Each structure stands twice: as structure tokens, then as C-alpha cells.
C-alpha positions as CSV (number, residue, x, y, z in Angstrom):
1,X,9.6,10.9,-28.2
2,X,8.2,14.5,-27.8
3,X,7.4,14.7,-23.9
4,X,5.9,17.6,-24.6
5,X,2.6,16.3,-26.1
6,X,1.5,14.0,-23.4
7,X,-2.2,14.4,-22.7
8,X,-3.7,13.5,-19.4
9,X,-6.8,11.6,-19.1
10,X,-8.7,14.0,-16.7
11,X,-10.4,11.4,-13.5
12,X,-11.4,13.5,-10.3
13,X,-11.4,10.9,-8.4
14,X,-7.4,10.2,-9.0
15,X,-7.2,13.8,-7.8
16,X,-8.7,12.9,-4.7
17,X,-6.5,10.0,-4.0
18,X,-3.4,12.3,-4.8
19,X,-5.1,15.4,-2.8
20,X,-5.4,12.6,0.3
21,X,-1.6,11.6,-0.3
22,X,-0.4,14.9,-0.2
23,X,-0.3,15.6,4.0
24,X,1.7,12.5,3.7
25,X,4.4,13.2,1.8
26,X,5.0,16.5,4.0
27,X,4.8,14.4,6.7
28,X,7.9,11.7,5.1
29,X,9.6,14.5,4.2
30,X,9.5,15.9,8.1
31,X,10.4,12.6,9.4
32,X,13.0,11.8,6.5
33,X,14.4,14.2,4.6
34,X,13.7,16.1,1.1
35,X,15.1,12.7,-0.8
36,X,11.7,11.8,-0.3
37,X,10.1,14.4,-2.7
38,X,13.4,13.5,-5.6
39,X,12.2,9.6,-4.5
40,X,8.8,11.3,-6.0
41,X,9.9,13.0,-8.7
42,X,11.4,9.8,-9.9
43,X,8.5,7.5,-10.1
44,X,6.1,9.8,-11.7
45,X,8.3,10.5,-14.9
46,X,9.0,6.9,-15.2
47,X,5.5,5.7,-14.5
48,X,4.3,8.4,-16.9
49,X,6.8,7.7,-19.6
50,X,5.9,4.1,-19.6
51,X,2.3,4.4,-19.9
52,X,2.7,6.6,-22.4
53,X,4.4,4.3,-24.7
54,X,1.7,2.1,-24.5
55,X,-0.6,4.8,-25.2
56,X,0.7,6.7,-27.8
57,X,0.8,4.5,-30.1
58,X,-3.4,3.8,-29.9
59,X,-3.6,8.2,-29.6
60,X,-4.8,7.4,-25.9
61,X,-4.0,10.4,-23.2
62,X,-1.8,8.8,-19.8
63,X,-4.7,7.9,-17.2
64,X,-3.9,10.0,-14.1
65,X,-4.4,7.2,-12.7
66,X,-0.8,6.7,-13.3
67,X,0.2,9.1,-10.8
68,X,-1.7,8.1,-8.1
69,X,0.2,4.1,-8.7
70,X,3.2,6.2,-8.5
71,X,2.6,8.1,-5.9
72,X,1.4,5.2,-3.4
73,X,4.4,3.7,-4.6
74,X,7.0,5.8,-3.2
75,X,4.8,5.9,0.1
76,X,5.6,2.1,0.4
77,X,9.4,2.7,-0.1
78,X,11.9,2.9,2.4
79,X,13.4,6.3,2.2
80,X,16.9,5.4,1.1
81,X,15.5,3.3,-1.9
82,X,18.2,3.8,-4.4
83,X,16.8,5.7,-8.0
84,X,17.3,3.4,-10.1
85,X,15.7,0.4,-8.2
86,X,12.5,2.6,-7.7
87,X,12.4,3.7,-11.5
88,X,12.7,-0.3,-12.5
89,X,9.6,-1.0,-9.8
90,X,7.1,1.6,-11.3
91,X,8.1,0.4,-14.7
92,X,7.6,-3.3,-14.0
93,X,4.4,-2.6,-11.9
94,X,2.6,-0.6,-14.8
95,X,3.9,-2.3,-17.7
96,X,2.8,-6.1,-16.0
97,X,0.3,-5.1,-13.8
98,X,-1.8,-2.9,-15.8
99,X,-0.5,-2.7,-19.4
100,X,-0.5,-6.7,-19.6
101,X,-4.1,-6.5,-19.3
102,X,-5.2,-3.9,-21.2
103,X,-4.3,-0.2,-19.6
104,X,-6.6,1.1,-16.9
105,X,-9.8,-0.5,-15.6
106,X,-8.6,-3.6,-16.8
107,X,-5.5,-4.5,-14.1
108,X,-6.2,-7.2,-11.6
109,X,-3.8,-6.3,-9.2
110,X,-3.1,-3.4,-7.9
111,X,0.1,-1.7,-9.9
112,X,1.9,0.0,-6.8
113,X,1.8,-2.9,-4.9
114,X,3.3,-5.5,-8.1
115,X,5.6,-2.5,-8.2
116,X,7.1,-3.1,-4.5
117,X,6.9,-6.4,-4.6
118,X,9.0,-6.8,-7.6
119,X,12.0,-4.9,-6.0
120,X,11.1,-6.5,-2.4
121,X,11.9,-10.0,-3.7
122,X,14.5,-8.6,-5.7
123,X,16.5,-6.7,-4.1
124,X,16.0,-8.3,-0.7
125,X,19.4,-6.7,0.9
126,X,18.3,-3.3,-0.3
127,X,14.9,-2.9,0.7
128,X,15.7,-4.6,4.0
129,X,18.7,-4.8,5.1
130,X,18.9,-1.1,7.1
131,X,16.1,1.5,8.0
132,X,16.3,5.6,8.2
133,X,16.0,7.2,11.5
134,X,13.0,9.0,11.6
135,X,13.4,12.9,12.9
136,X,11.7,13.5,16.8
137,X,12.2,16.6,16.9
138,X,11.5,20.1,14.6
139,X,12.4,20.9,12.1
140,X,13.6,17.4,11.4
141,X,14.1,16.2,7.6
142,X,12.8,19.8,6.3
143,X,16.9,20.8,6.7
144,X,18.3,17.1,5.3
145,X,18.8,15.5,2.1
146,X,18.3,12.3,4.1
147,X,18.5,11.0,7.5
148,X,21.1,8.8,8.9
149,X,20.1,5.0,8.7
150,X,19.9,2.2,11.2
151,X,22.0,-0.7,9.9
152,X,20.7,-3.1,12.7
153,X,17.6,-4.8,11.8
154,X,16.6,-6.0,15.2
155,X,16.0,-2.8,16.2
156,X,14.4,-1.2,12.7
157,X,11.1,-0.7,12.7
158,X,8.3,-1.8,15.1
159,X,7.2,-5.1,13.4
160,X,11.0,-6.2,13.1
161,X,11.4,-5.5,16.5
162,X,8.3,-7.4,18.2
163,X,9.6,-10.3,16.1
164,X,12.9,-10.5,17.0
165,X,12.3,-9.8,20.7
166,X,8.5,-9.6,21.0
167,X,9.4,-5.8,22.3
168,X,6.3,-3.3,21.7
169,X,6.7,0.2,20.8
170,X,4.9,2.9,22.3
171,X,1.2,3.9,20.8
172,X,2.0,7.1,20.8
173,X,4.6,7.2,18.7
174,X,3.6,4.6,16.5
175,X,0.2,7.3,15.7
176,X,2.3,10.3,15.5
177,X,4.5,8.6,12.9
178,X,8.4,9.4,14.0
179,X,8.9,5.7,13.7
180,X,11.3,3.6,11.3
181,X,9.9,2.3,8.4
182,X,8.6,3.0,4.7
183,X,8.0,6.7,4.0
184,X,3.9,6.9,4.1
185,X,3.4,4.2,6.7
186,X,4.4,6.1,9.7
187,X,2.3,8.4,11.0
188,X,-1.6,6.7,11.2
189,X,-2.8,10.1,12.8
190,X,-2.4,11.6,8.7
191,X,-3.6,8.0,7.1
192,X,-6.9,8.4,9.2
193,X,-7.1,12.0,8.4
194,X,-6.6,10.5,4.4
195,X,-9.3,7.9,4.9
196,X,-12.0,10.3,6.6
197,X,-11.3,13.0,3.6
198,X,-11.9,10.0,1.0
199,X,-14.9,8.6,2.7
200,X,-16.3,12.3,2.5
201,X,-15.8,12.6,-1.3
202,X,-17.3,9.1,-1.5
203,X,-14.6,7.8,-3.2
204,X,-13.9,4.7,-1.2
205,X,-16.5,2.4,-0.1
206,X,-16.7,0.8,3.6
207,X,-17.4,-3.2,3.0
208,X,-14.2,-4.4,2.3
209,X,-12.2,-2.1,4.6
210,X,-14.8,-3.4,7.4
211,X,-14.2,-6.9,6.5
212,X,-10.2,-6.5,6.5
213,X,-10.2,-5.2,10.0
214,X,-12.4,-7.7,10.9
215,X,-10.7,-10.7,9.7
216,X,-7.2,-9.1,11.1
217,X,-8.5,-8.4,14.4
218,X,-11.0,-12.1,14.7
219,X,-7.7,-14.1,13.8
220,X,-5.1,-12.1,15.6
221,X,-7.2,-12.6,19.1
222,X,-7.7,-15.8,18.4
223,X,-4.3,-16.8,17.7
224,X,-3.2,-15.3,20.7
225,X,-6.2,-17.0,22.7
226,X,-4.1,-19.9,21.6
227,X,-0.9,-19.2,23.2
228,X,1.0,-18.3,19.9
229,X,2.6,-15.0,21.1
230,X,4.8,-14.4,18.0
231,X,1.3,-12.7,16.8
232,X,1.7,-9.0,17.4
233,X,-1.0,-7.9,19.8
234,X,-3.9,-6.5,18.1
235,X,-4.0,-2.5,19.3
236,X,-0.3,-2.4,18.3
237,X,-0.6,-4.6,15.2
238,X,-3.6,-2.2,13.8
239,X,-1.4,0.8,13.9
240,X,2.0,-0.8,13.2
241,X,3.8,-1.4,9.6
242,X,1.5,-1.1,6.9
243,X,-1.8,-2.1,7.7
244,X,-3.9,1.6,8.0
245,X,-1.9,2.5,4.6
246,X,-3.1,-0.2,2.4
247,X,-6.4,-0.4,4.6
248,X,-7.0,3.1,3.3
249,X,-5.2,3.2,-0.2
250,X,-4.8,0.1,-1.5
251,X,-7.4,-2.8,-0.8
252,X,-10.2,0.1,-1.7
253,X,-8.6,0.4,-5.4
254,X,-12.2,0.6,-7.2
255,X,-10.3,-1.4,-10.2
256,X,-9.3,-4.5,-8.3
257,X,-11.6,-4.6,-5.4
258,X,-15.0,-6.9,-5.7
259,X,-17.8,-5.3,-7.7
260,X,-20.3,-7.6,-5.2
261,X,-20.7,-6.5,-1.7
262,X,-20.6,-9.7,-0.3
263,X,-17.5,-10.3,-2.1
264,X,-15.8,-7.0,-0.7
265,X,-16.5,-8.2,2.7
266,X,-15.1,-11.8,2.3
267,X,-12.3,-10.6,-0.2
268,X,-11.4,-8.0,3.1
269,X,-11.8,-10.6,5.4
270,X,-9.4,-12.8,3.6
271,X,-6.7,-9.9,3.1
272,X,-7.0,-9.1,6.8
273,X,-6.3,-13.2,8.0
274,X,-3.7,-13.2,5.4
275,X,-1.5,-10.5,7.2
276,X,-1.8,-12.0,10.4
277,X,-0.6,-15.6,9.4
278,X,2.6,-14.0,6.9
279,X,3.4,-11.7,10.0
280,X,3.2,-14.2,12.5
281,X,4.8,-17.4,10.4
282,X,6.6,-15.9,7.5
283,X,10.0,-13.7,6.6
284,X,8.0,-10.8,6.0
285,X,7.0,-8.9,8.6
286,X,4.9,-6.5,7.1
287,X,2.8,-9.2,5.7
288,X,0.0,-6.9,3.8
289,X,1.3,-6.5,0.4
290,X,1.1,-9.6,-0.5
291,X,-2.1,-10.8,1.6
292,X,-3.8,-7.6,-0.7
293,X,-2.2,-9.7,-4.0
294,X,-3.3,-13.1,-3.1
295,X,-7.0,-11.1,-2.0
296,X,-6.4,-9.6,-5.9
297,X,-6.0,-13.1,-7.4
298,X,-9.3,-14.3,-5.7
299,X,-11.6,-11.5,-6.6
300,X,-12.9,-12.5,-9.9
301,X,-13.1,-15.9,-8.6
302,X,-15.4,-14.2,-5.8
303,X,-17.2,-12.3,-7.4
304,X,-18.3,-14.8,-10.1
305,X,-19.4,-17.3,-7.2
306,X,-21.4,-14.6,-5.5
307,X,-23.3,-14.0,-8.9
308,X,-24.0,-17.7,-9.1
309,X,-25.1,-18.6,-6.0
310,X,-27.7,-15.1,-6.5
311,X,-28.6,-16.8,-9.7
312,X,-29.3,-20.2,-8.5
313,X,-31.1,-18.3,-5.7
314,X,-33.5,-16.6,-7.7
315,X,-33.5,-19.8,-9.8
316,X,-34.9,-21.5,-6.7
317,X,-37.6,-18.9,-5.5
318,X,-39.5,-19.4,-9.6
């Protein structure tokens, strides 16, 4: 296989998304160490080569979207994820969540989330058994390969801490990002900057985001009003775990989100609701990863239902 002949399909919107992730990678290196960059390179190489194997026989170009998938997948991984495991995940995601559906523009599920979900359920001990300590002072991880690990799960991530003891984490730490967690899910300030940047570049739409926030907020407030204290308080829930990251980069995926405006609101609300339910009552404290995959599976049905109702209304008017 001649890697030198790999050609890329130019996709300006994908480059905007890659640009938006750049500050998160820099923050990841600062908080955890240079292993973050090495993990990204592994995923870029294996993701690109996997798609190339499918495109070369058809004489087609590799999409720049595969780089976005590899970058987002890296950002939702723990910093100490073994390289071989990470490579297995991105290969699985590109093959079964993208190429199996016909390639770019035809996939139902987000490849980065499928990659993460696959290794999460396949290698749970490696993915949740320990977390990497985040740096809290300069120069942080800039002078390290990888920060030391925290082996006590109960004190690892803010959501796990709340799940085990109902102890909350300081909001400023959650916003700045010097907390344990996945690489790109830590600094909420930078995630919000990325969100504003992509809105400015007009590569994402607001409907699915509004629906997700409303669904999450309404479900949280309702369950806590019913006395279910296992539900994370609203303010902490919004800025903990991968909620903001998923809201910015995952649910806004133009390929897997609904085509209809009404469908965007509905799927967004559904994902927000399911996220709260999984976080509060399941074994997965994050929740949003599986919630979006569930939302992806309902998207075609919701679009069809919305369009069917519109056709019925037009028929009634006639």
C-alpha cells in the first residue's frame, strides 16, 4: 500500500471543526502531558488508513471528516488509554459506523462515539479503573509525558465523586478544566469558545442545542423536585463530564442530526432527558455518549414522522 498516494477530499466545514478542537488539545497537553499528542497521531494514522482501504478500490478520496472523527474520538478518551486499544476503537468506528453505511454523508451513527462506546464496553477496566491527575500549576504537563494516575475511582472524576458520596466539585475548577476526566472534556471555557467560533463560522445550528439543554434542564429539575438526590444538581450537571463537549461537537454533527427543524428540537430534548436518566440510574456516570447514540438511532424515524405530519396537514388544508 502506497501511503504517499493518499489524497484528501477538501471539506471547509471539517477544517473549521478541526480548528475549534485545537485549543482543547493544547489544554489537554497542559493538563495531562504530551501523551495526548501521541494519542492523537495514532488515531489520525489508523483512522485515515482505514478509510483509505475502502476508498482506494473505488478511486475515491479520503474525506477530511475522518480527521475530525479521529480528533473528537481522541478528546473523549482518558489520557492514559493504551495506544493499541485506541487504534482498535478508531478502526472499529470508521468501519462499522461509517463505511458500512456507504461512507461519508450516509452514516447514521457518529463514528467517534461508536469508537468510544466500543472500547468502553469491551475494555471497561482499562477505561474506568484509573484516571490521570490533572495539572493545577504551570508548567503542568508541558514538561511531562503523562501525569500520574489516580487509582481511587471514588475520587476520580466529578461525576463519579458525586455518584459515590454526593459531594460537589468547585465550579471554577470545572470551568477552567483542572479536574480529572477525558482529554477534551475538562476545560468548559475552551469548549464554549469553540461553540461560539463554530456558530460564527455557521457550521452548526442552534435548534438541536436548545433542545438538548432544555431536555436536560427540565428532566434534572423535575427529578430533583421529586426528591431524587442521586440526580446531579443542574448547574454542576451542565458543566460536568462530557455534556458541553457533546453539545458542541457531537450532537451538532450535520450528518447524524435530523434534517427537519422540529426533529432537531425533539432529538436534542430526547438526548438531554436520556443523559440525566443514564447518569442518575445506570452504571455509566457520563451518560451523554450513549444518549446521543440512542438519539442517532431515532433520527430517521423522527424525520419521517415530522414530514408525514406536514404532508397530512397540507392534505387537510387542500
